[in-house]
C-alpha positions as CSV (number, residue, x, y, z in Angstrom):
1,X,86.3,85.6,110.3
2,X,85.1,87.7,107.3
3,X,81.8,86.8,105.6
4,X,82.5,89.0,102.6
5,X,82.5,85.9,100.3
6,X,79.0,84.9,101.5
7,X,75.8,86.0,99.7
8,X,72.4,85.6,101.4
9,X,69.1,84.9,99.7
10,X,66.0,85.5,101.8
11,X,62.6,84.4,100.4
12,X,59.2,85.3,101.7
13,X,55.5,86.1,101.2
14,X,53.4,88.1,103.6
15,X,55.8,87.5,106.5
16,X,55.4,90.9,108.0
17,X,57.1,91.3,111.4
18,X,58.8,87.9,111.0
19,X,60.6,89.2,107.9
20,X,61.8,92.3,109.8
21,X,63.3,90.1,112.5
22,X,64.9,88.0,109.9
23,X,66.5,90.9,108.0
24,X,67.7,92.6,111.2
25,X,69.5,89.4,112.2
26,X,71.2,89.1,108.8
27,X,72.3,92.8,108.6
28,X,74.5,92.0,111.7
29,X,76.1,89.1,110.0
30,X,76.4,89.8,106.2
31,X,76.5,92.6,103.7
32,X,75.5,90.9,100.5
33,X,71.8,90.2,100.9
34,X,68.9,90.0,98.5
35,X,65.2,89.5,99.5
36,X,63.0,87.8,96.9
37,X,59.3,88.5,97.4
38,X,56.6,86.2,96.0
39,X,53.7,88.5,95.6
40,X,53.3,89.8,99.2
41,X,50.1,91.8,99.9
42,X,51.5,93.3,103.1
43,X,54.3,95.8,103.4
44,X,57.2,93.3,103.1
45,X,58.7,94.8,100.0
46,X,58.6,98.4,101.3
47,X,59.9,97.4,104.7
48,X,62.9,95.5,103.2
49,X,63.8,98.4,100.9
50,X,63.5,100.8,103.9
51,X,66.1,98.7,105.7
52,X,68.5,99.0,102.8
53,X,68.0,95.4,101.5
54,X,68.2,94.6,97.8
55,X,64.7,93.4,96.7
56,X,63.6,91.3,93.7
57,X,59.9,90.9,93.1
58,X,58.9,87.8,91.2
59,X,56.8,88.0,88.0
60,X,53.2,87.6,89.1
61,X,52.3,85.8,85.8
62,X,54.4,82.8,86.7
63,X,53.3,80.4,89.5
64,X,55.3,81.0,92.7
65,X,57.5,78.3,94.3
66,X,60.1,78.6,97.0
67,X,62.5,76.9,94.5
68,X,62.0,79.6,91.9
69,X,62.5,82.3,94.5
70,X,65.7,80.8,95.7
71,X,67.0,80.4,92.1
72,X,66.1,84.0,91.3
73,X,67.9,85.2,94.4
74,X,71.0,83.1,93.7
75,X,71.2,84.3,90.1
76,X,70.9,87.9,91.3
77,X,73.8,87.4,93.7
78,X,76.0,85.9,91.0
79,X,75.2,88.8,88.7
80,X,75.9,91.5,91.3
81,X,78.5,89.8,93.5
82,X,80.4,87.3,91.2
83,X,83.2,86.9,93.8
84,X,81.1,85.1,96.4
85,X,82.0,81.5,97.3
86,X,79.0,80.6,99.4
87,X,75.3,81.4,99.5
88,X,73.1,81.2,102.6
89,X,69.5,80.5,102.0
90,X,67.0,81.7,104.7
91,X,63.3,81.6,104.9
92,X,61.7,84.9,105.7
93,X,60.2,83.6,108.9
94,X,63.5,82.7,110.4
95,X,66.0,84.6,112.5
96,X,69.6,83.6,111.9
97,X,72.0,82.9,114.8
98,X,74.7,85.6,115.1
99,X,77.6,83.1,114.9
100,X,76.1,80.7,112.3
101,X,77.6,82.1,109.1
102,X,81.2,82.2,110.4
103,X,80.8,78.7,111.9
104,X,79.4,77.2,108.7
105,X,81.9,79.0,106.5
106,X,84.8,77.7,108.5
107,X,83.5,74.2,108.1
108,X,83.1,74.5,104.3
109,X,86.5,76.2,104.0
110,X,88.2,73.3,105.7
111,X,86.1,70.5,104.2
112,X,86.2,70.7,100.5
113,X,84.2,67.6,99.9
114,X,81.0,69.2,101.3
115,X,78.6,71.3,99.3
116,X,76.1,72.1,102.1
117,X,76.3,72.8,105.8
118,X,73.2,73.3,108.0
119,X,72.6,73.4,111.7
120,X,69.9,73.3,114.3
121,X,66.7,75.1,113.3
122,X,64.5,75.7,116.3
123,X,60.9,76.7,116.6
124,X,60.6,80.1,118.2
125,X,57.3,79.3,120.0
126,X,57.0,75.6,120.6
127,X,54.8,76.2,123.6
128,X,52.1,78.0,121.6
129,X,50.7,74.9,119.9
130,X,51.3,71.2,119.6
131,X,51.9,71.8,115.9
132,X,54.7,74.2,116.5
133,X,56.2,71.7,118.9
134,X,55.9,69.0,116.3
135,X,57.9,71.2,113.9
136,X,60.6,71.7,116.5
137,X,61.0,67.9,117.0
138,X,61.0,67.4,113.2
139,X,63.9,69.7,112.7
140,X,66.0,68.0,115.4
141,X,67.8,65.8,113.0
142,X,71.0,63.8,113.8
143,X,74.4,65.6,113.7
144,X,76.7,64.3,111.0
145,X,76.5,63.5,107.4
146,X,73.0,63.8,106.0
147,X,71.1,63.0,102.9
148,X,69.3,66.4,102.7
149,X,69.0,69.8,104.3
150,X,66.1,72.1,104.8
151,X,65.3,75.6,103.6
152,X,68.0,77.2,105.7
153,X,71.5,76.2,104.7
154,X,74.9,77.5,103.6
155,X,75.9,76.1,100.2
156,X,79.0,76.2,98.1
157,X,78.4,78.3,95.0
158,X,80.4,76.1,92.6
159,X,78.5,73.0,93.6
160,X,75.1,74.7,93.4
161,X,75.9,76.2,90.0
162,X,77.2,72.8,88.7
163,X,73.8,71.1,89.3
164,X,71.9,74.2,88.0
165,X,70.3,75.0,91.3
166,X,66.8,74.1,92.4
167,X,64.1,72.8,90.2
168,X,61.8,75.8,89.7
169,X,58.7,73.8,89.2
170,X,58.7,71.9,92.5
171,X,56.0,73.2,94.9
172,X,57.5,71.4,97.9
173,X,60.4,69.1,98.8
174,X,62.9,71.1,96.6
175,X,65.8,70.9,99.1
176,X,65.9,67.0,99.4
177,X,65.6,66.8,95.6
178,X,68.5,69.3,95.1
179,X,70.6,67.2,97.6
180,X,69.9,64.0,95.6
181,X,71.5,65.7,92.6
182,X,74.4,67.1,94.7
183,X,75.2,63.7,96.2
184,X,74.9,62.1,92.8
185,X,77.6,64.6,91.6
186,X,79.9,63.5,94.4
187,X,79.2,66.2,97.0
188,X,78.4,65.6,100.7
189,X,75.9,67.3,103.1
190,X,76.7,68.0,106.7
191,X,74.4,68.7,109.7
192,X,76.5,70.7,112.2
193,X,75.7,70.7,115.9
194,X,75.6,74.5,116.1
195,X,72.5,76.6,116.4
196,X,71.4,78.0,113.0
197,X,68.0,79.7,112.9
198,X,64.9,80.4,115.0
199,X,61.8,79.7,112.9
200,X,58.3,81.0,113.5
201,X,56.0,78.4,112.1
202,X,52.8,80.1,113.4
203,X,50.8,76.8,113.0
204,X,48.0,77.2,115.6
205,X,45.2,75.3,113.9
206,X,44.6,71.7,112.9
207,X,43.8,72.7,109.4
208,X,47.2,74.3,109.0
209,X,48.9,71.1,110.2
210,X,46.8,69.1,107.8
211,X,47.7,71.3,104.8
212,X,51.4,71.1,105.7
213,X,51.2,67.3,105.9
214,X,49.3,67.2,102.6
215,X,52.1,69.3,101.0
216,X,54.6,66.7,102.3
217,X,52.7,63.9,100.7
218,X,52.8,65.8,97.4
219,X,56.5,66.2,97.7
220,X,57.0,62.5,98.5
221,X,55.1,61.5,95.3
222,X,57.0,64.0,93.1
223,X,60.3,63.0,94.6
224,X,59.5,59.4,93.9
225,X,58.5,60.2,90.3
226,X,61.8,62.0,89.7
227,X,64.3,59.8,91.4
228,X,62.5,56.7,92.8
229,X,64.1,54.4,90.2
230,X,67.7,55.4,91.2
231,X,69.9,53.2,93.3
232,X,69.0,54.9,96.5
233,X,65.2,54.6,95.7
234,X,64.5,58.2,96.7
235,X,61.1,58.7,98.5
236,X,60.0,55.1,97.8
237,X,59.4,54.3,101.5
238,X,57.8,57.7,102.2
239,X,55.5,57.3,99.2
240,X,54.4,53.7,100.0
241,X,53.6,54.4,103.7
242,X,50.6,56.7,103.1
243,X,49.0,54.1,100.8
244,X,49.4,51.4,103.4
245,X,48.1,53.4,106.4
246,X,45.8,55.9,104.7
247,X,44.2,53.6,102.1
248,X,44.9,49.8,102.2
249,X,44.2,49.2,105.9
250,X,41.0,51.2,106.0
251,X,39.7,49.6,102.7
252,X,40.5,46.1,104.0
253,X,38.9,46.8,107.4
254,X,35.7,48.1,105.8
255,X,35.5,45.2,103.3
256,X,36.0,42.6,106.0
257,X,33.5,44.4,108.2
258,X,30.9,44.3,105.4
259,X,31.0,40.5,105.4
260,X,32.2,39.6,108.9
261,X,31.0,42.5,111.1
262,X,33.1,43.4,114.1
263,X,36.0,41.2,113.0
264,X,36.7,43.7,110.2
265,X,36.6,46.7,112.5
266,X,39.0,45.0,114.9
267,X,41.7,45.4,112.1
268,X,41.7,49.1,112.9
269,X,43.4,48.3,116.2
270,X,46.6,48.3,114.2
271,X,46.5,52.2,114.4
272,X,46.8,52.5,118.2
273,X,49.3,49.7,118.2
274,X,51.4,51.6,115.6
275,X,51.2,54.8,117.7
276,X,52.3,52.9,120.8
277,X,55.2,51.3,118.9
278,X,56.5,54.7,117.6
279,X,56.0,56.3,121.0
280,X,58.0,53.7,122.8
281,X,60.8,54.1,120.3
282,X,60.9,57.9,120.8
283,X,63.8,59.8,122.3
284,X,61.9,62.8,123.7
285,X,60.0,63.1,127.0
286,X,57.0,60.7,127.1
287,X,54.4,63.3,126.3
288,X,56.3,64.5,123.3
289,X,56.9,60.9,122.1
290,X,53.2,60.1,122.2
291,X,52.2,63.4,120.5
292,X,54.7,62.8,117.7
293,X,53.7,59.2,117.3
294,X,50.0,60.1,117.1
295,X,50.5,62.8,114.5
296,X,52.9,60.6,112.5
297,X,50.2,58.0,112.1
298,X,47.4,60.5,111.5
299,X,49.5,62.3,109.0
300,X,49.3,59.4,106.6
301,X,45.8,60.5,105.6
302,X,46.7,64.1,104.4
303,X,49.9,62.7,102.9
304,X,47.8,60.3,100.8
305,X,45.6,63.2,99.7
306,X,48.8,65.0,98.6
307,X,50.0,62.0,96.6
308,X,46.6,61.7,94.9
309,X,46.8,65.4,94.1
310,X,50.1,64.9,92.4
311,X,48.9,61.9,90.5
312,X,45.8,63.8,89.3
313,X,48.0,66.7,88.1
314,X,50.2,64.4,86.2
315,X,47.2,62.6,84.5
316,X,45.6,66.0,83.7
317,X,48.9,67.4,82.4
318,X,48.7,70.3,84.9
319,X,51.4,71.9,87.0
320,X,51.1,71.8,90.7
321,X,50.0,74.9,92.6
322,X,51.4,76.0,96.0
323,X,49.8,74.2,99.0
324,X,50.0,77.1,101.6
325,X,49.3,76.5,105.3
326,X,49.6,80.1,106.5
């Protein structure tokens, strides 16, 4: 099946060898490719140009976001290849599966109600750290209709253009926010069973995991601010949970302990109980279920910090800056 009506947008910043692997995999599958660089300090731009890839470098005077980079690449494709029907977005640290584009295109060709198709994104090195392993489990979402996709996905050009693309100003969570607007416009999103990309998260330190979770909390708060009042109550649950586990329970425990001593500290037993509850409900091997459960509960604290950061920015009238973890 021809992929001549597919354009590809790759975004990246200081991805180095990961970007080279990404572009090499795409050159085997598509011909209309643009790489959008967000101020890399390595040789990413020169390397991409040397491989014959079209390159757009973002204006350094405007804050970087993945959403802005994707929109810039999408517009470049429309200007240079107005005949494309689909656009594949790929993060620069991902290698695309050789059969993905034809598989996803076939689905969208046959299913006109769908705006987005995405498949299984896997972590390249889950054995290198528990944080990489957690990413791999996070991306193993159910096959079928979905509410949102991730950064790698094939999208229908007409649908994306109709909702005016991503929101440039979002520093995180731009894909679920886009999907909210697509679904509100009557489109559907599909998670296919097929393999899509290999992702190199390169998260080897606890501090990286913490920053990533903090960024997630920021995205939850901003998503709630934008669409929380809609019928589907977007990000309401995700925004409330960090306040319960990261703030309310510790404050109550400390307050009770101040007056009642050990009785207050015993309230903190709710944390291991919650870890156990989540682990027993897991669908992975026991070790992975317990790891995932532990970090889901622990993650409420950096998520709360991310929410507080968003609130502070709103009160101060400031735009959010990227929360980078690598």
